C-alpha positions, 0 to 999 in steps of 0.5 A, a space after each residue: 500500500 506504500 504511501 496510501 497506507 501512511 495516509 490512512 494511518 495519519 487520518 485514523 490517528 487524528 479522527 477522534 480528536 478532529 471530530 471532538 474539536 471541530 463542530 460540523 453540523 448535520 443541519 446544513 451543508 458545509 463548504 469549509 472553515 468559518 464559511 456560511 452553509 448552503 442555506 445561504 450559498 445555494 449551490 446544491 440541486 433544488 430537489 434532493 429527494 431521491 437523488 443519488 449522491 456520492 461524497 468523496 473524502 467524507 470524514 464522518 460524512 456530515 454533509 451526506 447525513 444532511 443530504 440524507 435528511 433531505 431524502 437523498 440516497 447517499 454513499 460516502 467514501 473515506 480513506 480512514 476506517 475510524 472516520 467511517 466508524 464515527 460517521 456510522 454512529 452519527 448517522 444512526 443517531 440522526 436516524 438516516 441511512 448513509 452507505 459508508 465505504 472505506 476507500 481512497 479518492 485515488 481508487 474510485 470505482 468505475 461503473 460498479 456503483 452506477 452513476 450519481 446525480 451529485 458527486 461532492 467533496 470538501 477539502 479532500 482533493 488537495 491531499 491527493 497526489 494526482 488531483 487531475 486523475 481524482 477529478 476524472 474519477 469523480 466525473 466518471 461517477 456522474 450521470 450526464 447532467 449530474 453535478 460535481 460540487 467541489 470545495 478545495 484549497 484556494 491557491 492563496 491558501 498556500 500564502 504565508 501571513 505577514 503583518 502590515 503596519 501595527 494592525 493589518 494582516 496580509 498574505 505573502 505567496 512566494 511561488 504561485 505555480 509551485 507552492 510549498 505543501 501544507 505538511 501535517 504529521 511527520 514528527 514523533 513517529 507520526 506519518 506525514 501527509 501533504 496538501 498541495 494547492 493547484 493553480 486556478 487554471 490547472 484546477 479549472 482545466 482538469 475539471 473541463 478535461 474530465 467532461 464537465 462544464 463549470 457553471 459557478 465559482 465561489 471564493 466566499 468570505 467568512 461573515 463578520 464573526 467578531 460582531 455575531 452572537 454565538 447563537 448566530 454563529 451556530 445558525 449560519 456557520 456549519 463548520 468551525 473550531 477554536 483553532 479556525 477562529 484564531 485564524 479568522 484575521 487571515 481568512 478575511 485577508 485572502 480566501 482559503 476555500 475555492 468552490 466549483 460547481 460543474 455539470 457533467 456533459 460527456 462520458 469521460 
C-alpha cells in the first residue's frame, strides 16, 4: 500500500480528536472553515429527494447525513476506517441511512456503483497526489447532467501571513505555480501527509478535461464573526473550531476555500 497506507494511518490517528474539536453540523451543508452553509450559498440541486449522491473524502460524512435528511440516497467514501466508524454512529443517531465505504479518492470505482446525480467533496482533493486523475474519477461517477460540487484549497491558501503596519494582516505567496505543501504529521513517529494547492487554471482545466462544464465559482468570505452572537454563529456557520477562529484575521485577508460547481456533459 506504500504511501496510501501512511495516509490512512495519519487520518485514523487524528479522527477522534478532529471530530471532538471541530463542530460540523448535520443541519446544513458545509463548504469549509468559518464559511456560511448552503442555506445561504445555494449551490446544491433544488430537489434532493431521491437523488443519488456520492461524497468523496467524507470524514464522518456530515454533509451526506444532511443530504440524507433531505431524502437523498447517499454513499460516502473515506480513506480512514475510524472516520467511517464515527460517521456510522452519527448517522444512526440522526436516524438516516448513509452507505459508508472505506476507500481512497485515488481508487474510485468505475461503473460498479452506477452513476450519481451529485458527486461532492470538501477539502479532500488537495491531499491527493494526482488531483487531475481524482477529478476524472469523480466525473466518471456522474450521470450526464449530474453535478460535481467541489470545495478545495484556494491557491492563496498556500500564502504565508505577514503583518502590515501595527494592525493589518496580509498574505505573502512566494511561488504561485509551485507552492510549498501544507505538511501535517511527520514528527514523533507520526506519518506525514501533504496538501498541495493547484493553480486556478490547472484546477479549472482538469475539471473541463474530465467532461464537465463549470457553471459557478465561489471564493466566499467568512461573515463578520467578531460582531455575531454565538447563537448566530451556530445558525449560519456549519463548520468551525477554536483553532479556525484564531485564524479568522487571515481568512478575511485572502480566501482559503475555492468552490466549483460543474455539470457533467460527456462520458469521460
